C-alpha positions in Angstrom: 181.0 157.3 25.6 178.4 159.7 25.5 174.7 159.9 23.9 173.9 159.5 20.2 172.2 162.4 18.6 171.3 162.9 15.1 173.4 159.9 14.5 176.6 161.4 16.0 178.3 160.5 19.3 178.5 163.1 21.8 182.3 163.2 22.1 184.8 165.6 20.8 186.6 163.4 18.3 183.5 162.2 16.7 181.9 165.7 16.9 184.6 167.2 14.8 184.1 164.5 12.1 180.2 164.9 12.3 180.0 168.6 12.6 180.1 169.1 8.7 177.3 166.6 8.1 175.2 167.5 11.3 175.3 171.4 11.3 174.6 174.6 9.6 172.8 178.2 9.7 173.9 180.0 7.9 174.6 182.9 8.2 180.6 182.6 3.3 190.9 187.7 -3.7 194.2 188.1 -3.6 196.0 187.3 -0.7 198.7 188.6 1.3 200.4 188.6 4.9 198.9 190.1 7.9 202.1 191.6 8.9 201.7 194.3 6.2 198.1 194.9 7.3 197.4 198.5 8.3 196.1 199.0 11.9 192.5 200.3 10.3 192.5 197.0 8.2 193.4 194.7 10.9 190.6 196.1 13.3 187.7 196.1 10.9 187.0 192.6 10.3 187.6 189.5 12.5 187.3 185.7 11.8 186.0 183.8 14.7 186.5 180.0 15.0 184.8 177.7 17.3 187.4 175.2 18.7 187.5 172.5 21.2 188.9 175.2 23.7 186.4 178.0 23.1 186.5 180.7 20.5 189.7 181.9 18.8 189.8 185.2 16.8 191.6 186.1 13.8 192.2 189.7 12.3 191.3 189.9 8.7 193.0 192.3 6.1 190.1 193.8 4.3 191.8 194.5 1.2 193.5 190.9 0.9 191.4 188.6 3.1 194.7 187.4 4.8 194.5 186.2 8.4 196.7 187.2 11.2 197.8 184.9 14.0 194.8 183.5 15.9 194.6 184.3 19.7 191.9 183.4 22.4 188.8 185.5 21.9 187.5 184.7 25.3 188.4 182.2 28.2 184.9 182.4 29.7 182.4 180.2 27.9 179.8 177.7 29.1 180.4 175.5 26.1 181.3 171.8 27.2 180.3 170.7 23.6 181.4 172.0 20.3 179.8 175.2 19.3 177.1 174.8 16.6 176.5 178.3 15.4 177.8 181.8 15.9 176.2 185.2 14.6 176.7 188.7 15.0 174.7 192.1 14.9 175.0 194.2 11.6 177.3 196.6 13.6 179.8 194.0 14.7 179.2 195.0 18.4 178.0 191.4 19.8 178.6 187.8 18.9 176.0 185.1 19.7 177.0 181.6 20.3 175.0 178.2 20.4 176.1 175.0 21.8 175.6 171.7 19.8 174.6 169.2 22.0 173.8 171.0 25.4 171.3 173.4 23.4 172.3 176.6 25.2 173.0 180.2 24.0 175.2 182.9 25.2 176.0 186.5 24.2 179.3 188.2 24.0 180.3 192.1 23.3 183.1 192.5 20.7 186.1 194.6 21.4 186.4 196.7 18.2 190.2 196.9 18.4 191.2 193.2 19.3 188.2 191.3 18.6 188.2 189.9 22.1 184.9 188.8 23.5 183.3 189.7 27.0 180.2 187.5 28.2 177.3 189.6 29.0 175.9 189.4 32.3 173.2 186.6 32.6 173.3 186.1 28.8 173.3 182.1 29.1 170.0 180.3 28.3 169.6 176.6 28.3 167.2 175.4 25.9 165.0 172.1 26.2 164.8 170.2 23.0 167.7 169.5 20.6 168.5 170.1 17.0 170.9 171.8 14.8 170.8 174.7 17.2 171.3 177.4 14.5 171.0 181.3 15.3 169.1 183.8 13.3 169.1 187.5 14.0 166.7 190.0 12.4 167.8 192.9 10.4 167.0 195.5 13.1 169.3 193.4 15.6 166.6 193.6 18.2 165.4 189.9 18.2 167.4 186.7 18.2 165.8 183.3 17.3 167.0 179.6 17.6 165.1 176.6 16.2 165.0 173.2 17.9 162.8 170.4 18.4 160.6 172.3 20.9 160.2 175.0 18.4 161.6 178.5 17.8 163.1 180.3 20.9 162.8 184.0 20.7 165.0 186.6 22.6 165.1 190.3 22.5 168.5 191.9 22.3 169.6 194.7 24.5 171.1 197.3 22.0 173.5 198.6 24.5 174.9 195.5 26.3 173.9 192.7 24.0 172.2 190.8 26.8 169.5 188.4 26.0 165.9 188.3 27.5 163.5 185.4 26.8 160.8 186.5 24.5 157.1 186.0 26.0 155.3 183.3 24.5 158.6 181.5 23.3 159.0 178.8 22.1 156.9 179.4 19.1 155.5 176.5 16.9 153.1 175.2 14.1 153.4 171.7 15.5 156.7 170.9 13.6 159.8 169.5 15.1 162.5 171.9 13.7 166.2 171.9 13.1 167.2 175.2 11.3 165.7 178.7 10.5 166.6 181.9 8.7 165.2 185.2 8.6 164.3 187.2 5.4 166.1 190.4 4.8 163.0 192.5 5.4 162.7 191.1 8.8 158.9 190.3 8.2 159.2 186.4 7.9 161.2 183.6 9.5 161.6 180.1 7.7 162.3 176.9 9.5 162.6 173.5 8.1 161.6 170.2 9.8 164.0 167.6 11.5 161.9 164.8 10.7 161.2 162.7 7.4 157.7 164.6 7.2 159.7 167.1 5.0 157.9 170.4 5.8 158.9 174.0 6.0 157.5 176.3 8.6 156.9 180.0 7.9 156.1 182.6 10.8 155.6 186.2 10.5 157.5 188.5 12.9 155.9 191.1 15.1 157.8 194.1 14.4 157.3 195.3 18.1 157.6 192.5 20.2 159.5 189.8 17.9 156.5 187.4 18.6 156.1 184.7 15.7 152.8 183.8 14.1 152.4 180.8 11.9 151.4 182.2 8.2 148.2 180.6 6.7 149.0 177.2 5.2 152.3 176.5 7.6 153.8 174.1 7.6 154.2 173.6 3.9 154.8 170.2 2.6 158.2 169.9 0.7 158.0 167.9 -2.6 161.1 166.2 -2.0 162.3 162.7 -0.7 164.7 162.5 2.2 165.4 165.0 5.3 165.8 168.5 4.6 169.3 169.6 6.0 169.9 173.3 5.5 167.9 176.4 4.6 169.1 179.7 3.1 167.5 182.9 2.1 168.6 185.1 -0.9 169.8 188.7 0.3 166.8 190.2 -1.8 164.4 188.1 0.1 162.9 186.7 -3.4 164.2 183.2 -3.1 164.6 180.3 -0.5 166.9 177.4 -0.7 167.0 174.0 1.0 169.5 171.1 0.6 168.5 167.5 0.5 171.6 165.5 0.9 170.0 162.1 0.5 168.6 163.0 -3.1 171.8 165.0 -3.9 169.7 168.1 -4.7 168.8 171.7 -3.7 165.3 172.8 -3.9 164.4 176.5 -4.6 161.2 178.4 -3.9 160.1 182.1 -4.8 159.0 184.0 -1.7 155.6 186.1 -1.8 156.9 189.6 -0.3 153.4 190.3 1.1 152.6 187.1 2.7 155.8 185.1 3.0 154.3 182.1 1.0 156.8 179.8 -0.9 156.2 179.0 -4.4 158.3 176.2 -6.1 160.9 177.7 -8.7 160.7 176.2 -12.5 163.4 173.7 -12.7 163.7 173.0 -9.0 165.1 170.9 -7.4 168.5 171.3 -9.0 171.2 168.9 -9.2 174.0 169.3 -7.1 176.8 167.9 -9.4 177.6 165.3 -6.8 181.0 163.9 -7.1 182.6 160.7 -5.2 179.3 160.2 -3.1 179.4 163.8 -1.5 176.2 165.5 -1.1 175.0 169.2 -0.3 174.4 169.9 3.3 175.1 173.3 4.7 174.1 176.3 2.1 175.4 179.7 2.3 174.3 182.5 -0.2 177.1 185.2 -1.0 176.0 188.6 0.7 176.2 189.9 -3.0 173.3 187.4 -3.8 175.1 186.3 -7.0 176.3 182.8 -5.8 175.1 180.1 -3.5 177.8 177.3 -2.0 176.9 174.2 -0.6 179.2 172.4 1.7 179.5 168.6 1.0 179.7 165.7 3.8 183.2 165.0 2.2 185.9 167.5 1.3 184.1 169.5 -1.5 182.1 172.6 -1.8 179.3 172.9 -4.4 179.2 176.5 -6.1 176.2 177.8 -8.2 175.2 181.0 -9.9 172.1 182.4 -9.0 169.5 183.8 -11.7 168.6 187.4 -10.3 165.2 187.1 -12.1 164.3 183.6 -11.3 166.3 182.4 -8.5 167.3 179.4 -10.6 170.7 177.8 -9.9 173.4 176.8 -12.5 176.7 175.3 -11.6 179.8 177.3 -11.3 182.6 176.4 -13.7 185.0 173.9 -12.0 182.5 173.0 -9.2 182.8 171.0 -7.0 185.9 172.6 -5.5 188.3 170.5 -3.3 188.6 172.4 -0.1 189.2 169.5 2.5 186.8 171.1 4.9 184.5 170.7 7.7 183.0 174.2 7.6 183.1 177.4 5.6 182.1 181.0 6.0 182.1 184.0 3.4 183.1 187.6 4.4 180.6 190.2 4.0 182.1 191.7 1.1 181.6 188.4 -1.0 185.2 188.5 -2.0 186.7 185.6 0.3 185.8 182.2 1.3 187.3 180.6 4.4 187.3 176.8 5.0 188.0 175.2 8.3 189.9 171.8 8.2 189.3 169.9 11.3 191.8 167.2 10.5 194.7 169.6 9.7 193.7 171.8 12.3 193.9 175.0 10.1 191.7 177.5 8.3 192.4 178.2 4.6 191.4 181.3 2.7 189.9 181.5 -0.9 189.2 184.2 -3.4 185.7 184.4 -4.9 185.8 185.4 -8.3 183.3 188.2 -8.6 182.1 187.1 -12.3 182.2 183.4 -12.2 182.0 182.4 -8.4 184.9 180.2 -8.9 187.2 179.6 -5.8 191.2 180.1 -5.9 193.3 179.4 -2.8 195.2 182.2 -1.3 198.9 182.1 -1.9 199.6 182.3 1.7 199.4 179.0 3.8 196.4 178.2 5.9 196.6 179.3 9.6 196.7 177.1 12.4 193.6 176.6 14.4 193.7 173.5 16.7 190.4 171.8 16.9 188.5 174.1 14.7 185.0 173.1 13.6 182.9 176.4 13.1 183.9 179.8 11.4 182.2 183.1 11.1 183.3 186.6 9.7 182.4 189.7 11.5 182.8 193.2 10.1 183.0 196.1 12.6 181.2 199.2 11.6 183.2 202.6 11.8 
């Protein structure tokens, strides 16, 4: 038996069942068969899956979203626990992974042809504290951040090798115990939610030269909600911020002051999730197009919402919640496809995202095998 952390036992069998409830952030067609993909399509986009044995890579057909056969992306990883989070830089040169219970991070370079991962030299960093261990990278790809109970840890990213260097003054804190962070698209502010029932959100300004974080005036801000804040997501425009509250089965929303980073409650917030059969919204993902928000439930459903471009208000997508039998989801950068990990069936399934309504429709091709899958991320390789 292992230790208990955040209510989940540190064992692989239990971790697979708990990841959907424990994790997070984020960084979520017609289908076809991978055998018909062109070489260019196969090599331009990859789906990475965290599994019991490390990281598996699938080639993605960028036209249809179909997945090829999975293969080991790397045989070298320090992860003795399930991976909690994976993010890449914008060009798709590097992948960064964070371990769930051991609270450490490591960096890999990505082979643009095969998707294979090579660890960068000296890239593994153990982190004191604990939390969701979620990663966020700034828009310039210069800085990587990890929020945990000790604060927000900052690293500079070597643009040539992807190697990480600890940032001076890290970890940064406003006195809060944190669990998850996200960076606005301008790269000026980082937002992090608390890991306690104090229900606060911390806002830090980001120094564009050093990456150092400084709490803005008023941080941390009290969240006018009951229950523990679980996941945080920022709109691609940088205008809106969303936080899930599973215990009250709601999603709260704020508008963001572009100059100061200060959040202000959006009229109508919090928004009901449309909870079904006792499920509740946990991890949040906003489609890169900015039109839709998807909330993974603690059960086998995903809630879909349309986002009002002017106000940031949420309205339920027709057909939501969608039954996906999933433990984790990821959206591709084009906002055309959503992928769902089914830890019970050891598979990854693909879904088309209707660009007009946000509704999800399963691929006609069957799910692909992915033994021990718990975590997904899609990486697009720049030409």
